[in-house]
C-alpha positions as CSV (number, residue, x, y, z in Angstrom):
1,M,153.1,1.3,-53.3
2,Q,153.6,-1.4,-55.8
3,L,154.5,-4.8,-54.5
4,K,157.8,-4.8,-56.4
5,D,158.8,-1.7,-54.4
6,F,158.5,-3.6,-51.0
7,P,162.1,-3.8,-49.9
8,H,161.9,-7.1,-47.9
9,F,161.8,-9.5,-50.8
10,S,164.7,-12.0,-50.9
11,R,168.0,-10.6,-52.0
12,E,168.7,-13.9,-53.6
13,A,166.9,-14.8,-56.8
14,L,165.8,-18.2,-58.1
15,W,166.2,-19.0,-61.8
16,F,163.7,-21.2,-63.8
17,D,164.2,-22.4,-67.3
18,C,160.8,-22.6,-69.2
19,S,160.3,-24.6,-72.3
20,D,159.0,-21.6,-74.2
21,S,159.8,-17.9,-74.5
22,V,158.8,-15.7,-71.5
23,A,158.9,-12.5,-73.5
24,G,155.3,-11.6,-72.5
25,W,155.7,-12.2,-68.8
26,Q,155.5,-9.1,-66.6
27,S,158.5,-8.2,-64.4
28,G,157.4,-6.8,-61.1
29,D,154.2,-8.9,-61.1
30,T,153.5,-11.9,-58.9
31,V,153.3,-15.5,-60.1
32,E,151.9,-18.7,-58.7
33,L,154.5,-21.5,-58.2
34,Y,153.7,-25.2,-57.8
35,K,155.8,-28.3,-57.6
36,Q,155.0,-30.8,-60.4
37,D,156.9,-34.0,-60.9
38,D,160.6,-33.1,-61.3
39,G,159.9,-29.6,-62.2
40,Y,157.7,-26.6,-61.5
41,L,154.5,-25.1,-62.9
42,I,154.6,-21.3,-63.0
43,R,151.5,-19.2,-63.7
44,Q,151.0,-15.5,-64.3
45,A,147.5,-14.4,-65.3
46,D,146.8,-16.6,-68.4
47,R,150.4,-17.5,-69.0
48,V,151.7,-20.9,-67.8
49,C,155.0,-22.6,-68.2
50,Y,156.5,-25.8,-67.1
51,A,160.0,-25.1,-65.8
52,T,163.1,-26.6,-64.3
53,A,165.1,-24.9,-61.5
54,V,168.4,-23.8,-62.8
55,R,169.7,-24.3,-59.2
56,S,168.9,-26.8,-56.5
57,G,165.1,-27.0,-55.8
58,V,165.3,-28.0,-52.2
59,R,164.8,-24.5,-50.8
60,I,162.1,-23.9,-53.4
61,D,160.2,-26.9,-52.3
62,I,160.2,-25.8,-48.7
63,L,158.9,-22.4,-49.5
64,I,156.2,-23.8,-51.8
65,S,155.0,-26.3,-49.1
66,Q,154.5,-23.5,-46.6
67,G,151.7,-22.1,-48.8
68,S,152.2,-18.4,-47.8
69,T,155.1,-17.4,-49.9
70,I,154.7,-14.5,-52.4
71,W,156.6,-15.1,-55.6
72,L,157.6,-12.1,-57.8
73,V,159.2,-12.0,-61.3
74,S,162.2,-9.8,-61.1
75,Q,163.5,-10.5,-64.6
76,N,162.5,-12.4,-67.7
77,Q,164.9,-13.1,-70.6
78,G,164.6,-15.7,-73.4
79,S,163.1,-18.7,-71.8
80,T,164.3,-17.9,-68.3
81,L,162.4,-16.4,-65.4
82,Q,164.2,-14.8,-62.4
83,I,162.0,-14.9,-59.3
84,Q,162.4,-13.4,-55.9
85,W,160.2,-14.4,-52.9
86,L,158.8,-13.0,-49.7
87,E,158.4,-15.6,-47.0
88,L,155.4,-14.9,-44.8
89,V,154.1,-16.5,-41.6
90,E,150.6,-16.3,-43.0
91,Q,148.3,-14.4,-45.3
92,M,144.9,-13.3,-43.9
93,Q,141.7,-11.7,-45.3
94,M,141.2,-8.8,-42.9
95,D,140.2,-5.2,-42.9
96,L,142.3,-2.6,-41.1
97,D,141.3,1.0,-40.3
98,I,144.3,2.9,-39.0
99,A,143.8,6.3,-37.4
100,V,146.3,9.1,-37.9
101,D,146.6,12.2,-35.7
102,E,148.2,15.6,-36.1
103,K,151.4,14.5,-34.4
104,I,152.2,12.2,-37.4
105,V,151.3,15.0,-39.8
106,D,153.7,17.4,-38.1
107,Y,156.4,14.7,-38.0
108,L,156.3,14.1,-41.7
109,A,156.3,17.8,-42.4
110,S,159.3,18.3,-40.1
111,R,161.2,15.6,-41.9
112,K,160.2,17.1,-45.3
113,E,158.5,13.9,-46.4
114,I,155.4,16.0,-47.2
115,S,155.5,19.6,-48.5
116,L,152.4,20.7,-46.7
117,S,151.4,20.0,-43.0
118,K,148.0,18.8,-44.0
119,M,146.1,15.6,-43.0
120,N,145.1,14.7,-46.5
121,T,148.7,15.0,-47.7
122,A,149.9,12.8,-44.8
123,L,147.3,10.2,-45.5
124,E,148.3,10.0,-49.2
125,W,152.0,9.6,-48.2
126,L,151.2,6.8,-45.7
127,G,149.1,5.0,-48.3
128,S,151.8,5.2,-50.9
129,H,154.5,3.9,-48.5
130,F,152.6,1.1,-46.7
131,I,149.6,-0.1,-48.7
132,V,149.8,-2.3,-51.8
133,S,146.7,-1.5,-53.9
134,T,147.4,-3.7,-56.9
135,V,146.0,-6.9,-55.4
136,Q,142.7,-8.7,-55.8
137,N,140.1,-8.5,-53.1
138,G,141.3,-5.1,-51.9
139,S,144.6,-3.7,-50.6
140,Q,147.5,-5.4,-48.8
141,I,149.7,-4.5,-45.9
142,F,152.6,-6.3,-44.1
143,L,152.4,-6.7,-40.3
144,G,155.2,-7.6,-37.9
145,S,155.0,-9.0,-34.4
146,Y,154.2,-7.0,-31.3
147,E,157.0,-4.6,-30.5
148,N,158.9,-5.8,-27.3
149,S,155.9,-8.0,-26.5
150,L,153.9,-4.9,-25.4
151,K,150.2,-5.4,-25.1
152,D,148.1,-3.9,-28.0
153,V,151.1,-2.8,-30.0
154,F,152.3,-4.1,-33.3
155,L,154.3,-3.0,-36.4
156,I,153.6,-2.5,-40.1
157,F,156.3,-2.4,-42.7
158,G,156.5,-0.4,-45.9
159,T,159.1,1.1,-48.3
160,G,161.9,2.1,-46.1
161,W,159.7,2.7,-43.1
162,R,158.0,0.9,-40.3
163,A,155.0,2.2,-38.3
164,T,154.1,1.4,-34.7
165,I,150.3,0.8,-34.3
166,K,148.7,0.9,-30.9
167,R,145.1,0.0,-29.9
168,S,143.9,3.1,-28.1
169,Q,140.4,3.9,-27.0
170,N,138.9,1.3,-29.3
171,I,140.7,2.4,-32.4
172,L,144.0,1.4,-34.1
173,L,146.2,4.5,-33.8
174,L,149.4,5.1,-35.7
175,Q,151.7,5.9,-32.8
176,A,155.2,6.4,-34.4
177,L,157.1,6.2,-37.7
178,T,160.7,5.0,-38.0
179,Q,163.0,4.8,-41.0
180,V,164.5,1.4,-41.4
181,S,167.2,0.0,-43.7
182,S,167.7,-3.5,-42.2
183,E,165.7,-6.6,-43.0
184,A,162.3,-6.9,-41.4
185,P,161.4,-9.7,-39.0
186,K,159.0,-12.5,-40.0
187,L,156.0,-10.9,-41.5
188,S,152.3,-11.6,-42.0
189,S,150.1,-10.1,-44.7
190,A,146.6,-8.7,-44.4
191,I,144.5,-8.3,-47.5
192,G,141.2,-6.4,-47.5
193,K,140.0,-2.9,-46.9
194,I,143.2,-1.2,-45.6
195,V,142.9,2.5,-45.0
196,F,144.5,5.4,-43.1
197,H,142.0,7.8,-41.6
198,D,142.0,11.1,-39.8
199,A,141.9,10.2,-36.1
200,S,139.2,12.8,-35.5
201,V,136.8,10.9,-37.7
202,A,138.3,7.4,-37.6
203,S,136.0,4.4,-37.6
204,L,135.8,2.1,-34.6
205,L,138.1,-0.9,-34.4
206,Q,137.3,-3.7,-36.8
207,S,134.6,-6.3,-36.0
208,T,135.0,-9.0,-33.4
209,E,136.0,-11.5,-36.2
210,Q,138.6,-9.2,-37.6
211,K,140.0,-8.4,-34.1
212,A,140.3,-12.2,-33.4
213,K,142.3,-12.7,-36.6
214,L,144.7,-9.9,-35.7
215,E,145.1,-11.3,-32.2
216,T,145.9,-14.8,-33.5
217,A,148.4,-13.5,-36.1
218,L,150.3,-11.1,-33.8
219,R,150.0,-12.2,-30.2
220,D,148.8,-15.7,-29.7
221,N,151.3,-17.0,-32.2
222,G,149.4,-20.3,-32.7
223,S,149.5,-20.2,-36.5
224,Y,153.1,-18.8,-36.3
225,L,154.4,-21.8,-34.3
226,Q,152.5,-24.2,-36.4
227,Q,154.1,-22.8,-39.5
228,W,157.6,-23.0,-38.1
229,Q,157.2,-26.5,-36.8
230,L,156.2,-27.5,-40.3
231,Y,159.0,-25.5,-41.7
232,G,161.6,-27.2,-39.4
233,Q,160.3,-30.6,-40.3
234,L,160.4,-30.0,-44.0
235,E,163.8,-28.4,-43.8
236,W,165.3,-31.3,-41.9
237,E,163.9,-33.8,-44.4
238,A,165.4,-31.7,-47.2
239,S,168.7,-31.4,-45.4
240,K,168.8,-35.1,-44.8
241,R,168.3,-35.8,-48.5
242,I,171.1,-33.5,-49.4
243,A,173.5,-34.9,-46.8
244,Q,172.8,-38.5,-48.0
245,K,173.7,-37.5,-51.5
246,L,176.8,-35.5,-50.6
247,G,178.2,-37.8,-47.9
248,S,180.7,-36.6,-45.3
249,L,184.3,-35.5,-45.4
250,R,187.0,-36.6,-43.0
251,Y,189.6,-34.1,-41.8
252,S,192.8,-35.0,-39.9
253,N,193.3,-31.8,-37.9
254,A,192.0,-28.3,-37.3
255,T,194.3,-25.2,-37.2
256,A,193.2,-21.7,-36.1
257,L,193.8,-19.0,-38.7
258,D,194.9,-15.5,-38.0
259,G,192.5,-12.6,-38.7
260,E,189.8,-10.5,-37.2
261,Q,187.4,-13.4,-37.4
262,L,188.4,-16.6,-35.7
263,E,188.4,-19.2,-38.5
264,W,189.7,-22.7,-38.8
265,F,191.5,-24.6,-41.5
266,L,190.5,-28.3,-41.6
267,N,193.2,-30.4,-43.3
268,V,192.1,-33.2,-45.6
269,E,194.8,-35.8,-46.1
270,E,193.2,-37.6,-49.0
271,P,193.0,-35.3,-52.1
272,S,190.6,-37.7,-53.8
273,E,188.1,-37.4,-50.9
274,L,188.3,-33.6,-51.0
275,K,187.9,-33.6,-54.8
276,E,184.9,-35.9,-54.6
277,F,183.2,-33.9,-51.8
278,R,183.8,-30.6,-53.6
279,E,182.4,-32.0,-56.9
280,G,179.3,-33.2,-55.0
281,W,178.9,-29.8,-53.5
282,R,179.1,-28.2,-57.0
283,L,176.6,-30.7,-58.6
284,L,174.1,-30.0,-55.8
285,E,174.6,-26.3,-56.4
286,L,174.8,-25.5,-52.7
287,P,175.0,-21.8,-51.9
288,S,177.8,-20.3,-49.8
289,T,175.3,-19.7,-47.1
290,T,174.8,-23.4,-46.5
291,Y,175.5,-24.3,-42.9
292,V,177.7,-27.3,-42.0
293,E,178.3,-29.0,-38.7
294,L,181.5,-30.7,-37.5
295,G,181.3,-33.9,-35.5
296,K,183.4,-36.8,-34.5
297,Q,181.2,-39.4,-36.2
298,A,179.5,-39.7,-39.6
299,Q,175.8,-38.6,-39.7
300,D,173.2,-41.1,-38.5
301,F,170.1,-40.1,-40.5
302,D,167.8,-42.4,-38.4
303,V,168.1,-40.2,-35.3
304,E,165.7,-37.4,-34.5
305,E,166.3,-33.8,-35.6
306,D,166.7,-32.6,-32.0
307,D,169.7,-34.9,-31.6
308,I,171.3,-33.5,-34.8
309,N,170.9,-30.0,-33.6
310,G,172.5,-30.7,-30.3
311,N,169.3,-30.2,-28.3
312,S,169.6,-33.6,-26.7
313,S,171.2,-33.4,-23.3
314,S,173.1,-36.6,-23.9
315,K,175.0,-35.2,-26.9
316,E,177.6,-32.5,-27.3
317,R,176.5,-29.6,-29.5
318,P,178.4,-29.7,-32.9
319,L,180.2,-26.6,-34.1
320,R,178.2,-24.9,-36.9
321,G,179.4,-22.5,-39.6
322,H,180.1,-21.8,-43.3
323,I,182.9,-23.3,-45.4
324,H,185.2,-22.2,-48.2
325,F,187.1,-24.8,-50.2
326,E,190.9,-24.5,-50.2
327,K,193.7,-26.5,-51.9
328,N,194.3,-29.1,-49.2
329,G,191.1,-28.8,-47.1
330,I,188.4,-26.4,-46.2
331,K,188.2,-23.1,-44.2
332,L,185.4,-23.0,-41.6
333,T,183.9,-19.7,-40.4
334,P,181.8,-20.5,-37.3
335,N,178.6,-18.7,-36.5
336,Q,179.0,-15.4,-34.6
337,D,177.7,-17.0,-31.4
338,R,180.1,-19.9,-31.7
339,R,183.4,-18.1,-32.2
340,N,184.8,-19.2,-28.9
341,E,184.3,-22.9,-29.6
342,R,186.8,-25.2,-31.1
343,P,186.2,-27.9,-33.7
344,P,187.2,-31.5,-32.9
345,K,190.9,-32.0,-33.6
346,A,189.9,-34.6,-36.1
347,G,186.5,-35.5,-37.3
348,V,183.8,-35.6,-39.9
349,H,182.3,-32.7,-41.9
350,L,178.5,-32.8,-41.8
351,L,176.0,-30.9,-43.9
352,L,172.9,-29.1,-42.8
353,T,170.9,-26.4,-44.8
354,G,171.0,-22.9,-43.3
355,R,168.3,-21.5,-41.0
């Protein structure tokens, strides 16, 4: 498969305005993306442009800082590049030799995914659906976490399919295939010699070093947790900068709205305050997916992040959700798991970026 065909890239796209024409840039190919001063340096092969983000760069900066994000040009027009991304836990150099038995061959034939119930045909189908071959230093495959925390079982994801891999009798065996249409969980990437083999002649499990890498990525979660601790810290710092620029919005009362989803209308008595807050929201180019929290006091940005998120036992957890601007206030749609909670009767509208 080609990388552009992998379905788990972001649905959202980022737009960058380059100083020169991008007519020669290749859609569907990856780019390197770096933060530079107030803009971004984008590189594809021998092409380089210094660009500014058409929309807010806060989310972009977080993804860049993680160091394991894949960036893909989805469209180029004039001097503008449209880029999608795939956020990974980590990228590893690792070989994987995955064994395939006749059960998988028969399954693919019964589903009419392959026309002939032959091993070679099945191996070709698996390679075309799960392995990215157009990368340097070998092939690439995307791995998910262990399924249901079972020992020696993990997942790989491809174009519309996921495969369950089990360590069995010292080989990695493809145990099951499942069609999927929903988003994948957090993924890691392995780059190296990635092959599907006939189980009857499959090689032994990768070396001790390769095995250790797989263990670390998929079970021990050491690198996973480290990445997400860093992500949380960076996201909080970005959220804090946005909130300081935007300020807060006072509302006088909260009224429940009728409908299938429990929503709240927060009345703002001062039209000038609502107008100023809405204009700030527009200038910061905040997406509709941005989370806000409602509290009784304005945000204190000197407190720790845990207190902001309501993890401190001494503070009440704020109500979190998305907003939509109305004529005399805002409409709040709480998170699915917060629908039974009520906002304060009167309070302050606080901003956090979505997670």
